[in-house]
Steps between C-alpha positions, in 0.01 A plus 500: 500500500777743595674423169181584314467826690860587423453421132191721481684783679793466261269507194321804637826685561621412148179634346538825693866537398443420132402855387806650671740242361351510151504881489863509616592239238331701220674821601829315519432359151439849367819625662697209352354559154595869511846411619544250216372755250736771626739467204205551263317776692805676635395783728151522355173328598581419862139408586386318185580144612289540816165568330414131424571411865272773630218395262526134604505589872196727460303228320602215722520650850318833498579869513662498844783264397527669157542845661768368736671330202494825304668693782768232544558483120527881482752502783711225338492653153582849627778375727674260258419633154433870532698637793844386372442679172360833627721794425478862623172655385340162406311454828172652377486259208587202725232589756243557222572153361453350848171689551366400159588134569306509827208681334484247217515216750217657699278527193579145387438363851163681523385381155607140562341495844169629361513242222560218752214630718267520199596147389429376852161671498418349157599155625283542810206616289551208264505257792174648638339490157600139447365408844172682426473333157566159657235562766246607240588199285440274799165675564385461140619140496291432810197676347540298180517181698191586701315589179586161353378327814172693500439416135536135585255536787254689275524207260397265780206722604375515140533124466300452824234736376484317166447167676203630697340701218177338371494697173721316247606809307596690814681195637695463174595871502619474860705191420667678206567806718659269760735346241585846364584630848730207560673558165536869581664409832746279315577759233534774763752288693702435182494869388614619844781247516324266734477200270381183670780281628560232762409611850548309826138486616543413866742788555260746337205381705704500823601866450143593403353341811762665721411840350128438550545400865730796567243742350231353731722507806524122535798279569671352196463157660118518476508345149726202443594405144604143410598346174787434263655771285287540187600707199218645294461778243458854629137505381423187699685633803299824484162325476580238763629768735186707449285193578686417820526866603125539467448176688715612792358853498144365513583288804662795676195715430256246647542459874813452705823417327563128525827320430488356148701248307526527120643187339596461137506177303557451129506235236576507127180683407368693800572677828289474814495738794340390826415766757425367849493621856798388702289503819133442404246653738135400543281703270792657325490391135634620171167475319478879462765467227240351267335844476821696441430652156857609413630158606254336264609741228869419551427127497289537186773694326742213559239242377519359849263339747421584863354257756412556862541166678353480851634234737536400862857633505391835365394647168742496211486725189650334198605701195602299193652649188622346175858582408493774237135569586546875504561529127216573261430264212777511240435718200205677657488877471185709544 
């Protein structure tokens, strides 16, 4: 632990010392370059080689280090390259050159500092804009997903209405509208980038039930989910989740919340959900589910079947669905 603390302290000290060391190295590089170029420049241009160093310091470490570097560079250049060459009456020109060097450095440092600040502001604005765009994209993605789910539920409601409609023409129109709504849900999902794909059904239902119980203020352990991992299409997962969500919501709306067990079984052609009380109580049955209209609609949309099975060990609600039952007939478009 102490070694880790020492390493962190060393790294922190190195980070703090870096601007000082780098600035000193750049000024030294400028001094060395001017010294090497002395045969070429002669007694002229004593400050020229220091300008790149000042610009780099201003960009990399800020105006404070750049200003200090400019003062040190001016002192070195004046002492080693100007002072030895000054003759009588040349002091005004030498001092003017020193002043102009410092003035040019001040202007360059100010411009570069403002550019760096503006670039930082642009980067911060870009980060905020990207975060806002990402949040709005998530919101629209969620709205699109909800719209697809509601279109599927509308399809089930229309199918349920069609089944109970005595007038043949009205029943046929409702059935066509149901198929069209389901096709619209599928097309909407594909257009918005939510094309149907394999979904792990038990994980989806588990999260959905947990959200439902949390929204009603119940413990997550109130509903127990059993069954093997089952992969279905996104359309099937949506419809099955709607059916089970409506089933659980109906039970929570009617009377006291009772511990439930939802078990899933499947074979090659169908899936069966069984909803039962974990601790059956006298007079407490699940028969009220038979009158849940949206549950019937969701089951109808999946071409499924619902049975309420009373028994001595408690009532069981059985929901059976064919695999691929949520898709409309192939080639049908109304």
